[in-house]
PDB file of N, CA, C and O in Angstrom:
ATOM      1  N   UNK A   1       0.595  -1.046  -0.231  1.00  0.00           N
ATOM      2  CA  UNK A   1       0.356   0.401  -0.394  1.00  0.00           C
ATOM      3  C   UNK A   1       0.157   1.540  -0.191  1.00  0.00           C
ATOM      4  O   UNK A   1      -0.638   2.100   0.564  1.00  0.00           O
ATOM      5  N   UNK A   2       0.763   1.846  -0.757  1.00  0.00           N
ATOM      6  CA  UNK A   2       1.245   3.542  -0.662  1.00  0.00           C
ATOM      7  C   UNK A   2       0.343   4.124   0.062  1.00  0.00           C
ATOM      8  O   UNK A   2      -0.783   4.003   0.543  1.00  0.00           O
ATOM      9  N   UNK A   3       1.526   5.010  -0.066  1.00  0.00           N
ATOM     10  CA  UNK A   3       1.190   6.827   0.568  1.00  0.00           C
ATOM     11  C   UNK A   3       0.012   7.126   0.486  1.00  0.00           C
ATOM     12  O   UNK A   3      -0.782   6.770   1.357  1.00  0.00           O
ATOM     13  N   UNK A   4      -0.347   7.822  -0.544  1.00  0.00           N
ATOM     14  CA  UNK A   4      -1.570   8.457  -0.787  1.00  0.00           C
ATOM     15  C   UNK A   4      -2.711   7.531  -0.787  1.00  0.00           C
ATOM     16  O   UNK A   4      -3.781   7.909  -0.310  1.00  0.00           O
ATOM     17  N   UNK A   5      -2.543   6.009  -1.422  1.00  0.00           N
ATOM     18  CA  UNK A   5      -3.729   5.494  -0.480  1.00  0.00           C
ATOM     19  C   UNK A   5      -4.124   5.437   1.357  1.00  0.00           C
ATOM     20  O   UNK A   5      -4.983   5.738   2.186  1.00  0.00           O
ATOM     21  N   UNK A   6      -2.878   4.861   1.195  1.00  0.00           N
ATOM     22  CA  UNK A   6      -3.090   5.558   2.014  1.00  0.00           C
ATOM     23  C   UNK A   6      -3.816   6.766   3.562  1.00  0.00           C
ATOM     24  O   UNK A   6      -4.101   6.460   4.720  1.00  0.00           O
ATOM     25  N   UNK A   7      -3.909   8.687   2.520  1.00  0.00           N
ATOM     26  CA  UNK A   7      -4.307   9.626   3.094  1.00  0.00           C
ATOM     27  C   UNK A   7      -5.255   9.015   1.994  1.00  0.00           C
ATOM     28  O   UNK A   7      -5.726   8.133   2.712  1.00  0.00           O
ATOM     29  N   UNK A   8      -6.013   8.794   0.536  1.00  0.00           N
ATOM     30  CA  UNK A   8      -7.402   8.910   0.665  1.00  0.00           C
ATOM     31  C   UNK A   8      -8.097   8.133   1.612  1.00  0.00           C
ATOM     32  O   UNK A   8      -9.302   8.341   1.763  1.00  0.00           O
ATOM     33  N   UNK A   9      -7.399   7.090   2.412  1.00  0.00           N
ATOM     34  CA  UNK A   9      -8.823   6.249   2.853  1.00  0.00           C
ATOM     35  C   UNK A   9      -8.738   6.190   4.339  1.00  0.00           C
ATOM     36  O   UNK A   9      -9.308   5.446   5.137  1.00  0.00           O
ATOM     37  N   UNK A  10      -7.831   7.223   4.523  1.00  0.00           N
ATOM     38  CA  UNK A  10      -7.944   8.475   5.909  1.00  0.00           C
ATOM     39  C   UNK A  10      -9.150   9.507   5.541  1.00  0.00           C
ATOM     40  O   UNK A  10     -10.308   9.359   5.929  1.00  0.00           O
ATOM     41  N   UNK A  11      -8.828  10.246   4.979  1.00  0.00           N
ATOM     42  CA  UNK A  11     -10.071  10.749   4.244  1.00  0.00           C
ATOM     43  C   UNK A  11     -11.136  10.917   4.466  1.00  0.00           C
ATOM     44  O   UNK A  11     -11.749  11.783   5.091  1.00  0.00           O
ATOM     45  N   UNK A  12     -11.519   9.676   3.706  1.00  0.00           N
ATOM     46  CA  UNK A  12     -12.733   8.950   2.946  1.00  0.00           C
ATOM     47  C   UNK A  12     -13.391   8.387   5.006  1.00  0.00           C
ATOM     48  O   UNK A  12     -14.586   8.329   5.297  1.00  0.00           O
ATOM     49  N   UNK A  13     -12.177   8.063   6.082  1.00  0.00           N
ATOM     50  CA  UNK A  13     -12.786   7.123   7.164  1.00  0.00           C
ATOM     51  C   UNK A  13     -12.718   8.845   8.105  1.00  0.00           C
ATOM     52  O   UNK A  13     -12.095   9.904   8.038  1.00  0.00           O
ATOM     53  N   UNK A  14     -13.608   8.319   8.785  1.00  0.00           N
ATOM     54  CA  UNK A  14     -13.655   9.482  10.187  1.00  0.00           C
ATOM     55  C   UNK A  14     -12.802   8.771  11.135  1.00  0.00           C
ATOM     56  O   UNK A  14     -13.406   8.893  12.200  1.00  0.00           O
ATOM     57  N   UNK A  15     -11.919   8.210  11.315  1.00  0.00           N
ATOM     58  CA  UNK A  15     -11.237   6.647  12.238  1.00  0.00           C
ATOM     59  C   UNK A  15      -9.846   7.875  12.320  1.00  0.00           C
ATOM     60  O   UNK A  15      -9.449   8.485  11.328  1.00  0.00           O
ATOM     61  N   UNK A  16      -9.201   8.055  13.883  1.00  0.00           N
ATOM     62  CA  UNK A  16      -8.180   7.881  13.445  1.00  0.00           C
ATOM     63  C   UNK A  16      -7.269   7.445  12.444  1.00  0.00           C
ATOM     64  O   UNK A  16      -7.538   6.550  11.642  1.00  0.00           O
ATOM     65  N   UNK A  17      -6.139   8.098  12.483  1.00  0.00           N
ATOM     66  CA  UNK A  17      -5.437   7.941  11.199  1.00  0.00           C
ATOM     67  C   UNK A  17      -4.071   6.753  11.914  1.00  0.00           C
ATOM     68  O   UNK A  17      -3.171   6.327  11.190  1.00  0.00           O
ATOM     69  N   UNK A  18      -4.172   6.436  13.220  1.00  0.00           N
ATOM     70  CA  UNK A  18      -2.971   5.275  13.826  1.00  0.00           C
ATOM     71  C   UNK A  18      -4.236   3.795  14.093  1.00  0.00           C
ATOM     72  O   UNK A  18      -4.045   2.588  14.245  1.00  0.00           O
ATOM     73  N   UNK A  19      -5.487   4.630  14.048  1.00  0.00           N
ATOM     74  CA  UNK A  19      -6.234   3.853  14.255  1.00  0.00           C
ATOM     75  C   UNK A  19      -6.602   2.245  11.758  1.00  0.00           C
ATOM     76  O   UNK A  19      -6.418   1.122  11.290  1.00  0.00           O
ATOM     77  N   UNK A  20      -7.119   3.574  11.442  1.00  0.00           N
ATOM     78  CA  UNK A  20      -7.224   3.029  10.232  1.00  0.00           C
ATOM     79  C   UNK A  20      -5.479   2.448   9.901  1.00  0.00           C
ATOM     80  O   UNK A  20      -5.611   2.080   8.733  1.00  0.00           O
ATOM     81  N   UNK A  21      -4.447   2.260  10.153  1.00  0.00           N
ATOM     82  CA  UNK A  21      -2.795   2.046   9.868  1.00  0.00           C
ATOM     83  C   UNK A  21      -2.711   0.688  11.008  1.00  0.00           C
ATOM     84  O   UNK A  21      -1.850  -0.185  11.119  1.00  0.00           O
ATOM     85  N   UNK A  22      -4.096   0.948  11.844  1.00  0.00           N
ATOM     86  CA  UNK A  22      -3.062  -0.165  12.598  1.00  0.00           C
ATOM     87  C   UNK A  22      -5.062  -1.791  12.212  1.00  0.00           C
ATOM     88  O   UNK A  22      -5.505  -2.889  12.546  1.00  0.00           O
ATOM     89  N   UNK A  23      -5.317  -0.652  11.398  1.00  0.00           N
ATOM     90  CA  UNK A  23      -6.934  -2.439  11.015  1.00  0.00           C
ATOM     91  C   UNK A  23      -6.249  -2.726   9.284  1.00  0.00           C
ATOM     92  O   UNK A  23      -6.252  -3.796   8.674  1.00  0.00           O
ATOM     93  N   UNK A  24      -5.717  -1.420   8.825  1.00  0.00           N
ATOM     94  CA  UNK A  24      -4.755  -2.128   7.503  1.00  0.00           C
ATOM     95  C   UNK A  24      -3.557  -2.737   7.871  1.00  0.00           C
ATOM     96  O   UNK A  24      -3.386  -3.619   7.030  1.00  0.00           O
ATOM     97  N   UNK A  25      -2.562  -2.752   8.726  1.00  0.00           N
ATOM     98  CA  UNK A  25      -1.576  -3.582   9.114  1.00  0.00           C
ATOM     99  C   UNK A  25      -2.470  -5.236   9.787  1.00  0.00           C
ATOM    100  O   UNK A  25      -2.371  -6.242   9.084  1.00  0.00           O
ATOM    101  N   UNK A  26      -2.890  -5.276  10.492  1.00  0.00           N
ATOM    102  CA  UNK A  26      -3.668  -5.719  10.606  1.00  0.00           C
ATOM    103  C   UNK A  26      -4.418  -7.605   9.749  1.00  0.00           C
ATOM    104  O   UNK A  26      -4.335  -8.808   9.993  1.00  0.00           O
ATOM    105  N   UNK A  27      -5.044  -6.729   8.775  1.00  0.00           N
ATOM    106  CA  UNK A  27      -5.580  -7.348   7.574  1.00  0.00           C
ATOM    107  C   UNK A  27      -4.056  -7.790   6.689  1.00  0.00           C
ATOM    108  O   UNK A  27      -4.015  -8.886   6.130  1.00  0.00           O
ATOM    109  N   UNK A  28      -3.228  -7.140   6.648  1.00  0.00           N
ATOM    110  CA  UNK A  28      -2.182  -7.347   6.223  1.00  0.00           C
ATOM    111  C   UNK A  28      -1.271  -9.213   6.999  1.00  0.00           C
ATOM    112  O   UNK A  28      -0.510  -9.921   6.339  1.00  0.00           O
ATOM    113  N   UNK A  29      -1.472  -9.336   7.648  1.00  0.00           N
ATOM    114  CA  UNK A  29      -0.601 -10.316   8.741  1.00  0.00           C
ATOM    115  C   UNK A  29      -1.370 -11.397   8.440  1.00  0.00           C
ATOM    116  O   UNK A  29      -0.988 -12.488   8.864  1.00  0.00           O
ATOM    117  N   UNK A  30      -2.601 -11.317   7.651  1.00  0.00           N
ATOM    118  CA  UNK A  30      -3.468 -12.847   7.509  1.00  0.00           C
ATOM    119  C   UNK A  30      -1.975 -13.657   6.046  1.00  0.00           C
ATOM    120  O   UNK A  30      -1.549 -14.798   6.221  1.00  0.00           O
ATOM    121  N   UNK A  31      -1.498 -12.819   4.865  1.00  0.00           N
ATOM    122  CA  UNK A  31      -0.992 -13.401   4.463  1.00  0.00           C
ATOM    123  C   UNK A  31       0.708 -12.928   4.603  1.00  0.00           C
ATOM    124  O   UNK A  31       1.036 -11.741   4.608  1.00  0.00           O
ATOM    125  N   UNK A  32       1.787 -14.157   4.724  1.00  0.00           N
ATOM    126  CA  UNK A  32       2.690 -13.823   4.751  1.00  0.00           C
ATOM    127  C   UNK A  32       3.311 -13.409   3.529  1.00  0.00           C
ATOM    128  O   UNK A  32       4.252 -14.200   3.479  1.00  0.00           O
ATOM    129  N   UNK A  33       3.386 -12.803   2.675  1.00  0.00           N
ATOM    130  CA  UNK A  33       3.971 -12.598   1.175  1.00  0.00           C
ATOM    131  C   UNK A  33       3.548 -11.085   2.031  1.00  0.00           C
ATOM    132  O   UNK A  33       4.625 -10.498   2.137  1.00  0.00           O
ATOM    133  N   UNK A  34       2.447 -10.221   2.676  1.00  0.00           N
ATOM    134  CA  UNK A  34       2.584  -9.087   2.405  1.00  0.00           C
ATOM    135  C   UNK A  34       2.612  -9.048   4.534  1.00  0.00           C
ATOM    136  O   UNK A  34       2.999  -7.963   4.969  1.00  0.00           O
ATOM    137  N   UNK A  35       2.312  -9.911   5.417  1.00  0.00           N
ATOM    138  CA  UNK A  35       3.488  -9.566   6.733  1.00  0.00           C
ATOM    139  C   UNK A  35       4.036  -8.536   7.018  1.00  0.00           C
ATOM    140  O   UNK A  35       3.790  -7.625   7.809  1.00  0.00           O
ATOM    141  N   UNK A  36       5.150  -8.836   5.997  1.00  0.00           N
ATOM    142  CA  UNK A  36       6.462  -7.807   5.996  1.00  0.00           C
ATOM    143  C   UNK A  36       6.110  -5.964   5.598  1.00  0.00           C
ATOM    144  O   UNK A  36       7.003  -5.120   5.527  1.00  0.00           O
ATOM    145  N   UNK A  37       5.300  -5.808   5.481  1.00  0.00           N
ATOM    146  CA  UNK A  37       4.943  -4.460   3.815  1.00  0.00           C
ATOM    147  C   UNK A  37       4.483  -3.334   4.875  1.00  0.00           C
ATOM    148  O   UNK A  37       4.835  -2.155   4.863  1.00  0.00           O
ATOM    149  N   UNK A  38       3.712  -3.894   5.694  1.00  0.00           N
ATOM    150  CA  UNK A  38       3.277  -2.844   7.271  1.00  0.00           C
ATOM    151  C   UNK A  38       3.297  -3.805   8.402  1.00  0.00           C
ATOM    152  O   UNK A  38       3.322  -5.025   8.565  1.00  0.00           O
ATOM    153  N   UNK A  39       3.264  -2.077   9.532  1.00  0.00           N
ATOM    154  CA  UNK A  39       3.349  -2.868  10.745  1.00  0.00           C
ATOM    155  C   UNK A  39       2.940  -1.572  11.048  1.00  0.00           C
ATOM    156  O   UNK A  39       3.180  -0.412  10.712  1.00  0.00           O
ATOM    157  N   UNK A  40       1.522  -2.840  12.578  1.00  0.00           N
ATOM    158  CA  UNK A  40       1.643  -1.242  13.207  1.00  0.00           C
ATOM    159  C   UNK A  40       2.076  -0.515  13.714  1.00  0.00           C
ATOM    160  O   UNK A  40       3.297  -0.372  13.658  1.00  0.00           O
ATOM    161  N   UNK A  41       1.407   0.173  14.343  1.00  0.00           N
ATOM    162  CA  UNK A  41       2.123   1.726  15.432  1.00  0.00           C
ATOM    163  C   UNK A  41       2.874   1.044  16.479  1.00  0.00           C
ATOM    164  O   UNK A  41       3.795   1.781  16.828  1.00  0.00           O
ATOM    165  N   UNK A  42       2.870   0.098  17.037  1.00  0.00           N
ATOM    166  CA  UNK A  42       3.579  -0.592  18.353  1.00  0.00           C
ATOM    167  C   UNK A  42       4.640  -1.584  18.124  1.00  0.00           C
ATOM    168  O   UNK A  42       5.613  -1.874  18.820  1.00  0.00           O
ATOM    169  N   UNK A  43       4.280  -1.988  17.117  1.00  0.00           N
ATOM    170  CA  UNK A  43       5.991  -1.700  16.418  1.00  0.00           C
ATOM    171  C   UNK A  43       6.047  -1.979  15.678  1.00  0.00           C
ATOM    172  O   UNK A  43       6.176  -3.094  15.174  1.00  0.00           O
ATOM    173  N   UNK A  44       5.935  -0.654  15.213  1.00  0.00           N
ATOM    174  CA  UNK A  44       7.566   0.269  14.626  1.00  0.00           C
ATOM    175  C   UNK A  44       7.543   1.115  16.305  1.00  0.00           C
ATOM    176  O   UNK A  44       8.709   1.347  16.627  1.00  0.00           O
ATOM    177  N   UNK A  45       6.564   1.588  17.356  1.00  0.00           N
ATOM    178  CA  UNK A  45       7.269   1.693  18.480  1.00  0.00           C
ATOM    179  C   UNK A  45       8.294   1.077  18.607  1.00  0.00           C
ATOM    180  O   UNK A  45       9.354   1.653  18.359  1.00  0.00           O
ATOM    181  N   UNK A  46       8.289   0.118  18.906  1.00  0.00           N
ATOM    182  CA  UNK A  46       9.403  -1.110  19.722  1.00  0.00           C
ATOM    183  C   UNK A  46      10.631  -1.544  18.690  1.00  0.00           C
ATOM    184  O   UNK A  46      11.752  -1.877  19.075  1.00  0.00           O
ATOM    185  N   UNK A  47      10.348  -1.499  17.771  1.00  0.00           N
ATOM    186  CA  UNK A  47      11.929  -1.388  16.470  1.00  0.00           C
ATOM    187  C   UNK A  47      12.199  -0.272  17.197  1.00  0.00           C
ATOM    188  O   UNK A  47      12.543  -0.381  18.374  1.00  0.00           O
ATOM    189  N   UNK A  48      12.081   0.887  16.615  1.00  0.00           N
ATOM    190  CA  UNK A  48      12.543   2.132  17.168  1.00  0.00           C
ATOM    191  C   UNK A  48      13.332   1.589  18.241  1.00  0.00           C
ATOM    192  O   UNK A  48      14.426   1.026  18.299  1.00  0.00           O
ATOM    193  N   UNK A  49      11.933   2.123  19.566  1.00  0.00           N
ATOM    194  CA  UNK A  49      12.832   2.082  21.169  1.00  0.00           C
ATOM    195  C   UNK A  49      14.239   0.891  21.423  1.00  0.00           C
ATOM    196  O   UNK A  49      15.049   1.115  22.323  1.00  0.00           O
ATOM    197  N   UNK A  50      14.424  -0.808  20.180  1.00  0.00           N
ATOM    198  CA  UNK A  50      15.301  -1.436  20.388  1.00  0.00           C
ATOM    199  C   UNK A  50      16.989  -1.148  19.733  1.00  0.00           C
ATOM    200  O   UNK A  50      18.070  -1.696  19.948  1.00  0.00           O
ATOM    201  N   UNK A  51      16.554  -0.027  18.864  1.00  0.00           N
ATOM    202  CA  UNK A  51      17.736   0.409  17.962  1.00  0.00           C
ATOM    203  C   UNK A  51      17.932   1.526  17.895  1.00  0.00           C
ATOM    204  O   UNK A  51      18.654   2.014  17.026  1.00  0.00           O
ATOM    205  N   UNK A  52      16.918   2.672  19.432  1.00  0.00           N
ATOM    206  CA  UNK A  52      17.838   2.936  20.349  1.00  0.00           C
ATOM    207  C   UNK A  52      19.132   2.538  20.857  1.00  0.00           C
ATOM    208  O   UNK A  52      20.328   2.706  20.619  1.00  0.00           O
ATOM    209  N   UNK A  53      17.980   1.635  22.069  1.00  0.00           N
ATOM    210  CA  UNK A  53      18.812   1.405  22.907  1.00  0.00           C
ATOM    211  C   UNK A  53      20.420   0.314  22.597  1.00  0.00           C
ATOM    212  O   UNK A  53      21.373  -0.020  23.301  1.00  0.00           O
ATOM    213  N   UNK A  54      20.066   0.102  21.379  1.00  0.00           N
ATOM    214  CA  UNK A  54      20.911  -0.885  20.914  1.00  0.00           C
ATOM    215  C   UNK A  54      21.851   0.754  20.797  1.00  0.00           C
ATOM    216  O   UNK A  54      22.959   0.863  21.322  1.00  0.00           O
ATOM    217  N   UNK A  55      21.162   1.961  20.006  1.00  0.00           N
ATOM    218  CA  UNK A  55      22.357   2.873  19.690  1.00  0.00           C
ATOM    219  C   UNK A  55      23.491   3.306  21.620  1.00  0.00           C
ATOM    220  O   UNK A  55      24.602   3.818  21.756  1.00  0.00           O
ATOM    221  N   UNK A  56      22.545   2.815  22.630  1.00  0.00           N
ATOM    222  CA  UNK A  56      23.340   3.501  24.022  1.00  0.00           C
ATOM    223  C   UNK A  56      24.373   2.774  24.500  1.00  0.00           C
ATOM    224  O   UNK A  56      25.252   3.030  25.324  1.00  0.00           O
ATOM    225  N   UNK A  57      24.072   1.644  23.721  1.00  0.00           N
ATOM    226  CA  UNK A  57      24.423   0.255  24.725  1.00  0.00           C
ATOM    227  C   UNK A  57      26.091  -0.017  23.672  1.00  0.00           C
ATOM    228  O   UNK A  57      26.984  -0.633  24.253  1.00  0.00           O
ATOM    229  N   UNK A  58      26.336   0.422  22.349  1.00  0.00           N
ATOM    230  CA  UNK A  58      27.746   0.966  21.432  1.00  0.00           C
ATOM    231  C   UNK A  58      27.886   2.255  21.696  1.00  0.00           C
ATOM    232  O   UNK A  58      29.001   2.761  21.824  1.00  0.00           O
ATOM    233  N   UNK A  59      26.946   2.824  21.788  1.00  0.00           N
ATOM    234  CA  UNK A  59      27.795   5.204  22.194  1.00  0.00           C
ATOM    235  C   UNK A  59      28.584   3.578  23.889  1.00  0.00           C
ATOM    236  O   UNK A  59      29.744   3.229  23.671  1.00  0.00           O
ATOM    237  N   UNK A  60      28.399   3.393  24.242  1.00  0.00           N
ATOM    238  CA  UNK A  60      28.513   3.623  26.132  1.00  0.00           C
ATOM    239  C   UNK A  60      30.030   1.835  26.023  1.00  0.00           C
ATOM    240  O   UNK A  60      31.118   1.528  26.510  1.00  0.00           O
ATOM    241  N   UNK A  61      29.383   1.481  25.423  1.00  0.00           N
ATOM    242  CA  UNK A  61      30.762   0.463  25.564  1.00  0.00           C
ATOM    243  C   UNK A  61      32.301   1.144  24.284  1.00  0.00           C
ATOM    244  O   UNK A  61      33.482   0.826  24.424  1.00  0.00           O
ATOM    245  N   UNK A  62      31.932   1.771  23.535  1.00  0.00           N
ATOM    246  CA  UNK A  62      32.528   2.604  22.605  1.00  0.00           C
ATOM    247  C   UNK A  62      33.563   3.110  23.837  1.00  0.00           C
ATOM    248  O   UNK A  62      34.679   2.835  24.278  1.00  0.00           O
ATOM    249  N   UNK A  63      32.264   4.179  24.138  1.00  0.00           N
ATOM    250  CA  UNK A  63      33.655   5.576  25.310  1.00  0.00           C
ATOM    251  C   UNK A  63      34.305   4.418  26.769  1.00  0.00           C
ATOM    252  O   UNK A  63      35.068   4.605  27.717  1.00  0.00           O
ATOM    253  N   UNK A  64      33.787   3.651  26.440  1.00  0.00           N
ATOM    254  CA  UNK A  64      34.464   2.680  28.097  1.00  0.00           C
ATOM    255  C   UNK A  64      35.853   1.599  27.556  1.00  0.00           C
ATOM    256  O   UNK A  64      36.316   0.831  28.400  1.00  0.00           O
ATOM    257  N   UNK A  65      36.528   1.611  25.947  1.00  0.00           N
ATOM    258  CA  UNK A  65      37.148   1.627  25.435  1.00  0.00           C
ATOM    259  C   UNK A  65      37.915   2.605  25.458  1.00  0.00           C
ATOM    260  O   UNK A  65      38.947   2.639  26.129  1.00  0.00           O
ATOM    261  N   UNK A  66      37.532   3.455  24.777  1.00  0.00           N
ATOM    262  CA  UNK A  66      38.249   4.223  24.724  1.00  0.00           C
ATOM    263  C   UNK A  66      39.123   4.934  26.448  1.00  0.00           C
ATOM    264  O   UNK A  66      40.281   5.326  26.596  1.00  0.00           O
ATOM    265  N   UNK A  67      38.419   4.882  27.084  1.00  0.00           N
ATOM    266  CA  UNK A  67      38.537   4.722  28.836  1.00  0.00           C
ATOM    267  C   UNK A  67      40.224   4.123  29.149  1.00  0.00           C
ATOM    268  O   UNK A  67      41.324   4.547  29.505  1.00  0.00           O
ATOM    269  N   UNK A  68      39.680   3.114  28.822  1.00  0.00           N
ATOM    270  CA  UNK A  68      39.580   2.151  29.364  1.00  0.00           C
ATOM    271  C   UNK A  68      42.244   1.721  28.095  1.00  0.00           C
ATOM    272  O   UNK A  68      43.386   1.260  28.065  1.00  0.00           O
ATOM    273  N   UNK A  69      41.177   2.445  27.577  1.00  0.00           N
ATOM    274  CA  UNK A  69      43.081   2.348  26.726  1.00  0.00           C
ATOM    275  C   UNK A  69      44.000   3.614  26.863  1.00  0.00           C
ATOM    276  O   UNK A  69      45.197   3.549  27.142  1.00  0.00           O
ATOM    277  N   UNK A  70      43.524   4.401  26.707  1.00  0.00           N
ATOM    278  CA  UNK A  70      44.324   5.953  27.717  1.00  0.00           C
ATOM    279  C   UNK A  70      44.707   6.106  28.910  1.00  0.00           C
ATOM    280  O   UNK A  70      45.412   6.927  29.496  1.00  0.00           O
ATOM    281  N   UNK A  71      43.957   4.900  29.277  1.00  0.00           N
ATOM    282  CA  UNK A  71      44.480   4.630  30.854  1.00  0.00           C
ATOM    283  C   UNK A  71      46.205   3.593  30.410  1.00  0.00           C
ATOM    284  O   UNK A  71      47.426   3.711  30.516  1.00  0.00           O
ATOM    285  N   UNK A  72      45.298   2.762  29.964  1.00  0.00           N
ATOM    286  CA  UNK A  72      46.624   1.613  29.977  1.00  0.00           C
ATOM    287  C   UNK A  72      48.023   2.485  28.971  1.00  0.00           C
ATOM    288  O   UNK A  72      49.104   1.920  28.799  1.00  0.00           O
TER     289      UNK A  72
END
């Protein structure tokens, strides 16, 4: 589904955008071919949270490596 199609659906439907998006996402999960095309808002939030935590861990690890290298 393209962004233009999603915009058209939200213009026709008085429901909030998140609700329309989640309904479309839940419909795509019935087929394995389309399951990866559209994530729900909650899944998108979880993916961003995991990426942020990974970035924070890697940054902390790099800082510790620099400090230990400068001490030696």
